[in-house]
C-alpha positions as a Python dict, from the first residue, in 0.01 Angstrom:
ca = {
    (1, 'M'): (0, 0, 0),
    (2, 'K'): (291, 250, 89),
    (3, 'R'): (478, 126, -242),
    (4, 'A'): (175, 185, -447),
    (5, 'L'): (107, 552, -280),
    (6, 'F'): (431, 651, -312),
    (7, 'T'): (462, 579, -700),
    (8, 'M'): (117, 771, -785),
    (9, 'L'): (301, 1089, -561),
    (10, 'A'): (573, 1066, -774),
    (11, 'I'): (372, 1029, -1107),
    (12, 'L'): (177, 1374, -1006),
    (13, 'T'): (503, 1538, -912),
    (14, 'L'): (649, 1451, -1247),
    (15, 'A'): (330, 1557, -1440),
    (16, 'A'): (284, 1874, -1234),
    (17, 'P'): (458, 2071, -1516),
    (18, 'A'): (312, 1948, -1775),
    (19, 'F'): (-58, 2070, -1579),
    (20, 'A'): (76, 2391, -1482),
    (21, 'Q'): (183, 2484, -1900),
    (22, 'A'): (155, 2839, -1990),
    (23, 'T'): (-119, 2908, -2246),
    (24, 'N'): (-14, 2975, -2579),
    (25, 'V'): (-64, 3376, -2646),
    (26, 'A'): (170, 3424, -2904),
    (27, 'G'): (19, 3624, -3225),
    (28, 'D'): (-126, 3913, -3329),
    (29, 'W'): (-403, 4060, -3077),
    (30, 'D'): (-605, 4377, -3097),
    (31, 'V'): (-595, 4517, -2719),
    (32, 'T'): (-809, 4771, -2579),
    (33, 'I'): (-720, 4975, -2263),
    (34, 'V'): (-963, 5181, -2113),
    (35, 'S'): (-778, 5453, -1945),
    (36, 'P'): (-894, 5752, -1744),
    (37, 'Q'): (-941, 5914, -2086),
    (38, 'G'): (-1164, 5646, -2254),
    (39, 'P'): (-1108, 5300, -2467),
    (40, 'N'): (-800, 5290, -2685),
    (41, 'T'): (-738, 4998, -2957),
    (42, 'T'): (-384, 4920, -3046),
    (43, 'R'): (-248, 4587, -3214),
    (44, 'L'): (-31, 4360, -3009),
    (45, 'T'): (221, 4120, -3148),
    (46, 'L'): (350, 3874, -2897),
    (47, 'K'): (649, 3649, -2907),
    (48, 'Q'): (634, 3356, -2665),
    (49, 'D'): (937, 3134, -2516),
    (50, 'A'): (804, 2892, -2255),
    (51, 'D'): (643, 3146, -1988),
    (52, 'K'): (838, 3449, -2146),
    (53, 'L'): (695, 3704, -2343),
    (54, 'D'): (841, 3995, -2583),
    (55, 'G'): (635, 4180, -2839),
    (56, 'M'): (564, 4511, -2969),
    (57, 'F'): (250, 4771, -2992),
    (58, 'K'): (206, 4924, -3361),
    (59, 'S'): (-8, 5212, -3448),
    (60, 'P'): (16, 5508, -3704),
    (61, 'M'): (231, 5659, -3453),
    (62, 'G'): (502, 5392, -3400),
    (63, 'E'): (594, 5114, -3164),
    (64, 'L'): (602, 5065, -2835),
    (65, 'P'): (834, 4715, -2701),
    (66, 'V'): (635, 4503, -2442),
    (67, 'K'): (760, 4225, -2178),
    (68, 'G'): (584, 3994, -1978),
    (69, 'S'): (506, 3639, -1870),
    (70, 'V'): (248, 3351, -1910),
    (71, 'T'): (170, 3144, -1562),
    (72, 'G'): (-95, 2885, -1678),
    (73, 'S'): (-355, 3104, -1787),
    (74, 'D'): (-251, 3414, -1652),
    (75, 'V'): (-113, 3683, -1848),
    (76, 'K'): (124, 3978, -1736),
    (77, 'I'): (278, 4224, -2001),
    (78, 'T'): (477, 4540, -1905),
    (79, 'F'): (542, 4844, -2118),
    (80, 'T'): (660, 5193, -2026),
    (81, 'I'): (573, 5516, -2205),
    (82, 'D'): (747, 5844, -2193),
    (83, 'I'): (587, 6154, -2107),
    (84, 'Q'): (794, 6475, -2116),
    (85, 'G'): (1107, 6252, -2036),
    (86, 'Q'): (943, 6101, -1728),
    (87, 'G'): (852, 5683, -1757),
    (88, 'L'): (550, 5616, -1638),
    (89, 'D'): (523, 5195, -1624),
    (90, 'I'): (148, 5033, -1711),
    (91, 'A'): (87, 4672, -1640),
    (92, 'L'): (-169, 4470, -1776),
    (93, 'N'): (-251, 4172, -1582),
    (94, 'G'): (-514, 3938, -1712),
    (95, 'K'): (-620, 3608, -1764),
    (96, 'A'): (-660, 3419, -2145),
    (97, 'N'): (-937, 3219, -2239),
    (98, 'G'): (-922, 3115, -2569),
    (99, 'A'): (-899, 3376, -2840),
    (100, 'T'): (-969, 3657, -2543),
    (101, 'I'): (-746, 3760, -2257),
    (102, 'T'): (-935, 4027, -2021),
    (103, 'G'): (-816, 4177, -1729),
    (104, 'T'): (-697, 4541, -1534),
    (105, 'A'): (-453, 4786, -1661),
    (106, 'V'): (-255, 4946, -1401),
    (107, 'F'): (-138, 5296, -1499),
    (108, 'G'): (139, 5375, -1258),
    (109, 'T'): (55, 5565, -984),
    (110, 'F'): (-255, 5742, -1181),
    (111, 'G'): (-476, 5429, -1113),
    (112, 'E'): (-639, 5124, -1282),
    (113, 'G'): (-893, 5070, -1599),
    (114, 'E'): (-968, 4758, -1792),
    (115, 'F'): (-851, 4588, -2095),
    (116, 'T'): (-960, 4354, -2313),
    (117, 'A'): (-766, 4130, -2615),
    (118, 'K'): (-894, 3974, -2887),
    (119, 'K'): (-693, 3735, -3097),
    (120, 'V'): (-638, 3807, -3476),
    (121, 'E'): (-687, 3494, -3633),
    (122, 'A'): (-450, 3455, -3969),
    (123, 'T'): (-742, 3360, -4193),
    (124, 'T'): (-965, 3661, -4034),
    (125, 'A'): (-657, 3920, -4113),
    (126, 'A'): (-603, 3793, -4474),
    (127, 'A'): (-1011, 3811, -4535),
    (128, 'G'): (-963, 4152, -4366),
    (129, 'S'): (-682, 4275, -4607),
    (130, 'T'): (-870, 4154, -4922),
    (131, 'A'): (-1215, 4336, -4850),
    (132, 'T'): (-1011, 4624, -4790),
    (133, 'A'): (-846, 4621, -5092),
    (134, 'A'): (-1195, 4528, -5277),
    (135, 'A'): (-1304, 4843, -5112),
    (136, 'A'): (-1015, 5058, -5175),
    (137, 'T'): (-1055, 4986, -5538),
    (138, 'T'): (-1431, 5028, -5538),
    (139, 'T'): (-1409, 5347, -5379),
    (140, 'A'): (-1105, 5536, -5519),
    (141, 'P'): (-1304, 5724, -5785),
    (142, 'A'): (-1503, 5877, -5465),
    (143, 'A'): (-1155, 5958, -5254),
    (144, 'A'): (-1005, 6109, -5618),
    (145, 'T'): (-1326, 6350, -5605),
    (146, 'A'): (-1318, 6456, -5223),
    (147, 'T'): (-1301, 6772, -5125),
    (148, 'V'): (-1079, 6903, -4879),
    (149, 'G'): (-1231, 6997, -4538),
    (150, 'N'): (-1227, 7376, -4448),
    (151, 'A'): (-970, 7349, -4147),
    (152, 'A'): (-824, 7729, -4170),
    (153, 'G'): (-868, 7926, -3900),
    (154, 'K'): (-842, 7963, -3490),
    (155, 'W'): (-915, 7677, -3277),
    (156, 'D'): (-957, 7626, -2908),
    (157, 'V'): (-832, 7281, -2821),
    (158, 'M'): (-864, 7051, -2512),
    (159, 'L'): (-632, 6772, -2448),
    (160, 'K'): (-752, 6487, -2211),
    (161, 'T'): (-430, 6403, -1998),
    (162, 'P'): (-404, 6185, -1677),
    (163, 'Q'): (-363, 6497, -1477),
    (164, 'G'): (-685, 6664, -1616),
    (165, 'D'): (-801, 6853, -1918),
    (166, 'F'): (-520, 7050, -2071),
    (167, 'P'): (-646, 7387, -2267),
    (168, 'A'): (-442, 7480, -2563),
    (169, 'T'): (-473, 7685, -2900),
    (170, 'A'): (-432, 7635, -3278),
    (171, 'N'): (-423, 7860, -3558),
    (172, 'F'): (-430, 7662, -3885),
    (173, 'T'): (-328, 7767, -4250),
    (174, 'V'): (-449, 7514, -4554),
    (175, 'D'): (-263, 7564, -4867),
    (176, 'G'): (-427, 7266, -5086),
    (177, 'D'): (-350, 6940, -4855),
    (178, 'K'): (-91, 7125, -4663),
    (179, 'V'): (-146, 7252, -4323),
    (180, 'T'): (86, 7485, -4145),
    (181, 'G'): (21, 7709, -3798),
    (182, 'T'): (111, 7720, -3467),
    (183, 'F'): (-21, 7549, -3160),
    (184, 'G'): (-23, 7744, -2814),
    (185, 'S'): (-58, 7675, -2452),
    (186, 'Q'): (75, 7756, -2097),
    (187, 'M'): (386, 7578, -2198),
    (188, 'G'): (432, 7812, -2499),
    (189, 'E'): (408, 7842, -2873),
    (190, 'A'): (514, 7560, -3101),
    (191, 'P'): (499, 7525, -3518),
    (192, 'I'): (293, 7285, -3659),
    (193, 'T'): (258, 7115, -3999),
    (194, 'G'): (34, 6879, -4156),
    (195, 'T'): (-194, 6758, -4377),
    (196, 'I'): (-568, 6692, -4457),
    (197, 'A'): (-715, 6458, -4665),
    (198, 'G'): (-1070, 6521, -4715),
    (199, 'K'): (-1187, 6532, -4349),
    (200, 'S'): (-914, 6354, -4204),
    (201, 'L'): (-611, 6593, -4024),
    (202, 'K'): (-263, 6461, -3960),
    (203, 'L'): (-65, 6742, -3775),
    (204, 'K'): (287, 6691, -3621),
    (205, 'M'): (445, 6913, -3403),
    (206, 'N'): (805, 6979, -3184),
    (207, 'A'): (756, 7136, -2829),
    (208, 'Q'): (1063, 7241, -2618),
    (209, 'T'): (1010, 7176, -2279),
    (210, 'P'): (1232, 7176, -1968),
    (211, 'Q'): (1269, 6808, -2012),
    (212, 'G'): (1412, 6853, -2365),
    (213, 'D'): (1220, 6854, -2687),
    (214, 'M'): (901, 6671, -2722),
    (215, 'T'): (739, 6559, -3021),
    (216, 'V'): (319, 6521, -3043),
    (217, 'D'): (157, 6353, -3375),
    (218, 'M'): (-191, 6401, -3373),
    (219, 'T'): (-522, 6273, -3613),
    (220, 'G'): (-886, 6376, -3605),
    (221, 'D'): (-1197, 6473, -3817),
    (222, 'L'): (-1318, 6757, -3924),
    (223, 'D'): (-1716, 6806, -3848),
    (224, 'G'): (-1806, 7163, -3962),
    (225, 'D'): (-1704, 7382, -3665),
    (226, 'N'): (-1556, 7097, -3482),
    (227, 'I'): (-1239, 6835, -3445),
    (228, 'V'): (-1370, 6500, -3347),
    (229, 'N'): (-1185, 6164, -3302),
    (230, 'G'): (-905, 6317, -3202),
    (231, 'K'): (-577, 6120, -3102),
    (232, 'A'): (-262, 6256, -2989),
    (233, 'D'): (60, 6056, -2950),
    (234, 'V'): (262, 6248, -2687),
    (235, 'M'): (589, 6068, -2685),
    (236, 'G'): (435, 5737, -2707),
    (237, 'M'): (126, 5849, -2477),
    (238, 'Q'): (-202, 5774, -2638),
    (239, 'L'): (-453, 6110, -2570),
    (240, 'D'): (-758, 6235, -2681),
    (241, 'W'): (-838, 6578, -2810),
    (242, 'T'): (-1128, 6760, -2987),
    (243, 'A'): (-1113, 7145, -3063),
    (244, 'K'): (-1359, 7410, -3152),
    (245, 'R'): (-1345, 7674, -3417),
    (246, 'I'): (-1343, 8019, -3260),
    (247, 'K'): (-1557, 8201, -3491),
    (248, 'Q'): (-1410, 8588, -3565),
}
């Protein structure tokens, strides 16, 4: 009896690593993080070596490396964003369940939010690419004749930051599809350049701060006397912004 019990315990001990094997989360994921500024979805590519993770957030604003680990179905991903020369550590602690990961996002000392991730299957991505190409072909004539929105003039701008609303002003001049102007705030004034296609704005500026130069990329959509769906990448940190035209 004792020998049989010992043998069973030995088998269970040897089998334990297999039972605790890490879930495979390698691949592409669409990650939606709900911050104090609202939800933001970014593509994340993960590579896995046993229980170790590394990868990259990828967006039109650039790439951001991540590290992490997997224990069973528990997934932890960490990365750091730069805010005016100061690093903000963000941790995603979640649980994998098939093609989804759900959990909590911890924004350093600024609080917590929720996050979800959905696996991007290769077949789905291929189908999406085909559909996108077909749509682009079908709508090409319409795009060619799209009129450029009127972004010229002065604007009241509001950036949503973890510390609260950050007011600013902008003055745009439009020449064809080119946008130039200035962006002013309590930190001073900086030149801004960009393009406009239809009602879509893409802007870039370099502001000088006590911590050094700060690069800001901004996108948004013109909606009459408003700019909506604004996204700003401030040294890797994703912020929302809106603007309202100042009528003369």
